[in-house]
C-alpha positions as CSV (number, residue, x, y, z in Angstrom):
1,X,0.0,0.0,0.0
2,X,3.0,2.3,0.5
3,X,5.0,1.5,-2.6
4,X,4.2,1.5,-6.2
5,X,2.3,-1.2,-8.1
6,X,5.6,-2.4,-9.5
7,X,7.2,-2.8,-6.1
8,X,4.2,-4.6,-4.6
9,X,4.0,-7.0,-7.5
10,X,7.7,-7.6,-7.6
11,X,7.7,-8.5,-3.9
12,X,4.6,-10.7,-4.3
13,X,6.1,-12.5,-7.3
14,X,9.1,-14.0,-5.4
15,X,7.0,-15.3,-2.5
16,X,5.2,-18.7,-2.7
17,X,1.6,-17.8,-3.2
18,X,-1.1,-19.7,-5.1
19,X,-2.5,-18.2,-8.4
20,X,-5.8,-17.3,-6.6
21,X,-3.9,-15.5,-3.8
22,X,-1.7,-13.6,-6.3
23,X,-4.7,-12.5,-8.3
24,X,-6.4,-11.2,-5.2
25,X,-3.3,-9.4,-4.1
26,X,-2.7,-7.9,-7.5
27,X,-6.3,-6.5,-7.6
28,X,-5.8,-5.1,-4.1
29,X,-2.4,-3.5,-5.1
30,X,-3.9,-2.0,-8.3
31,X,-6.6,-0.2,-6.2
32,X,-4.6,0.6,-3.1
33,X,-1.0,1.5,-3.9
34,X,1.4,4.5,-3.3
35,X,-1.1,5.9,-0.7
36,X,1.3,8.4,0.8
37,X,2.6,9.8,-2.6
38,X,-0.8,9.9,-4.3
39,X,-2.5,11.1,-1.1
40,X,-0.2,14.1,-1.1
41,X,-1.1,14.8,-4.8
42,X,-4.8,14.5,-4.1
43,X,-4.5,16.7,-1.0
44,X,-2.7,19.4,-3.0
45,X,-5.4,19.3,-5.7
46,X,-8.7,19.3,-3.9
47,X,-9.5,16.5,-1.4
48,X,-8.4,15.6,2.1
49,X,-5.7,12.9,1.8
50,X,-7.1,10.8,4.6
51,X,-10.5,10.7,2.9
52,X,-9.0,9.7,-0.4
53,X,-6.9,7.0,1.3
54,X,-9.9,5.6,3.2
55,X,-12.0,5.5,0.1
56,X,-9.3,3.6,-1.8
57,X,-8.7,1.2,1.0
58,X,-12.4,0.4,1.6
59,X,-13.0,0.0,-2.2
60,X,-10.0,-2.4,-2.4
61,X,-11.2,-4.5,0.5
62,X,-14.8,-4.5,-0.8
63,X,-13.6,-5.5,-4.3
64,X,-11.5,-8.4,-2.9
65,X,-14.4,-9.7,-0.8
66,X,-16.7,-9.5,-3.8
67,X,-14.4,-11.3,-6.3
68,X,-12.8,-13.8,-3.9
69,X,-15.5,-16.5,-4.3
70,X,-15.1,-16.5,-8.1
71,X,-11.3,-16.5,-8.0
72,X,-11.1,-19.7,-6.0
73,X,-9.6,-20.2,-2.6
74,X,-7.1,-23.0,-3.2
75,X,-3.9,-22.7,-1.4
76,X,-2.3,-25.3,-3.6
77,X,1.0,-24.1,-5.0
78,X,1.7,-24.3,-8.7
79,X,4.4,-26.9,-9.5
80,X,6.9,-24.4,-10.7
81,X,6.7,-22.3,-7.5
82,X,8.3,-25.0,-5.3
83,X,11.2,-25.6,-7.7
84,X,13.5,-22.7,-6.8
85,X,17.1,-23.2,-7.9
86,X,19.6,-23.4,-5.1
87,X,22.5,-22.3,-7.3
88,X,23.5,-18.7,-6.3
89,X,25.1,-16.5,-8.9
90,X,28.0,-14.3,-7.9
91,X,27.2,-11.0,-6.3
92,X,28.9,-8.9,-9.0
93,X,27.0,-10.8,-11.7
94,X,23.7,-10.2,-9.9
95,X,24.6,-6.5,-9.5
96,X,25.5,-6.2,-13.2
97,X,22.2,-7.9,-14.2
98,X,20.2,-5.6,-11.8
99,X,22.0,-2.4,-13.2
100,X,21.4,-3.5,-16.8
101,X,17.7,-4.4,-16.4
102,X,17.1,-1.2,-14.4
103,X,18.7,0.9,-17.1
104,X,16.7,-0.8,-19.8
105,X,13.5,-0.4,-17.7
106,X,14.3,3.3,-17.3
107,X,14.8,3.8,-21.0
108,X,11.5,2.1,-21.7
109,X,9.7,4.2,-19.2
110,X,11.3,7.3,-20.6
111,X,10.1,6.5,-24.1
112,X,6.6,5.5,-23.0
113,X,6.1,8.7,-21.0
114,X,7.6,10.9,-23.9
115,X,5.3,9.2,-26.4
116,X,2.2,9.8,-24.1
117,X,3.2,13.4,-23.5
118,X,3.8,14.0,-27.2
119,X,0.4,12.5,-27.9
120,X,-1.2,14.7,-25.3
121,X,0.5,17.8,-26.7
122,X,-0.7,16.9,-30.3
123,X,-4.2,16.4,-29.0
124,X,-4.0,19.8,-27.4
125,X,-2.5,21.6,-30.4
126,X,-5.0,20.2,-32.8
127,X,-7.8,20.9,-30.3
128,X,-8.9,17.3,-30.1
129,X,-9.0,17.1,-26.3
130,X,-12.5,18.7,-26.0
131,X,-14.1,16.5,-28.7
132,X,-12.6,13.4,-27.0
133,X,-13.9,14.5,-23.6
134,X,-17.3,15.3,-25.2
135,X,-17.4,11.8,-26.6
136,X,-16.9,10.5,-23.0
137,X,-19.8,12.7,-21.7
138,X,-22.3,9.8,-21.1
139,X,-19.6,7.7,-19.3
140,X,-18.6,10.7,-17.2
141,X,-22.2,11.4,-16.3
142,X,-22.7,7.8,-15.3
143,X,-19.8,8.2,-12.8
144,X,-21.3,11.5,-11.5
145,X,-18.6,13.6,-13.1
146,X,-19.0,16.9,-14.9
147,X,-17.6,17.4,-18.4
148,X,-15.2,20.1,-17.0
149,X,-13.2,17.4,-15.1
150,X,-13.2,15.0,-18.1
151,X,-9.6,16.0,-19.2
152,X,-8.3,15.5,-15.6
153,X,-10.1,12.1,-15.4
154,X,-8.5,11.0,-18.7
155,X,-5.1,12.2,-17.5
156,X,-5.4,10.1,-14.3
157,X,-6.7,7.1,-16.2
158,X,-3.9,7.2,-18.8
159,X,-1.0,8.4,-16.6
160,X,-2.1,7.6,-13.1
161,X,-1.9,10.0,-10.2
162,X,1.9,9.7,-9.8
163,X,2.7,10.6,-13.4
164,X,-0.3,12.8,-14.1
165,X,-0.2,14.5,-10.7
166,X,1.5,17.7,-12.0
167,X,-1.2,18.3,-14.6
168,X,-4.0,17.6,-12.1
169,X,-2.5,19.9,-9.4
170,X,-2.0,22.7,-11.9
171,X,-5.5,22.5,-13.2
172,X,-7.0,22.3,-9.7
173,X,-5.1,25.4,-8.6
174,X,-6.2,27.3,-11.7
175,X,-9.6,27.9,-10.0
176,X,-11.8,26.7,-12.9
177,X,-13.2,23.8,-10.9
178,X,-15.3,23.9,-7.7
179,X,-14.2,22.0,-4.6
180,X,-17.1,19.6,-5.0
181,X,-16.1,18.9,-8.6
182,X,-12.5,18.2,-7.5
183,X,-13.6,16.0,-4.7
184,X,-15.9,13.8,-6.9
185,X,-13.1,13.6,-9.5
186,X,-10.6,12.4,-6.9
187,X,-13.0,9.9,-5.4
188,X,-13.6,8.5,-8.9
189,X,-9.9,8.4,-9.7
190,X,-9.2,6.6,-6.4
C-alpha cells in the first residue's frame, strides 16, 4: 500500500503464493498503492488525503471480498513455484544484471512517457481534447462527473496519479473547478 504497483507485484512474485492468492493481491495492489505519494497529490489538488486514502482502502477491500468467491480459494501451489534453484550467482553478476535491467526499464519508461506526453500535446494543439472529452460525456455522467473534469479524469486514467499529478494539481489550482467537482473527481480516480 505504501510502494508503487511495481514494487508490490515484484515483492509478491518472489513469494510462494497460489494463483488465486496472487490474483487477489494484484487486484488489491492496483486499487490501493502509493497511498502516501498519491494522497499528497490528491491533498494538493482538492480532497483531504485521509478521505481519499480511506475510500481507496475500503474500495479495495470490498472488491477483494466481492471477487474472492469467483477466483477460488485454493492454497495449492503451482508446481513451478516450489522448484526454486539453489545455485547462487556471484554478487557482482547479480549487481551487473540488476543495473542493466534497471537501465533498460528506465529507457522504456522514458520513451513511453515521452510518447504519451507527445500524444497529449498533439491532441491539445489540434484541439482534439475537447471532442474526445465530449465523446466520453455519457460515461462521465454515469460516474457523476462533470464534463469540465473530463480531461483530468482522462489524465489520471492514462498516466495515473503519480505521473499525471502535476497536470491535475496545476488544473486544480487554476480555479476553474469547484471544490465539489474536484472531490468527486478524486473519489472517482481513487
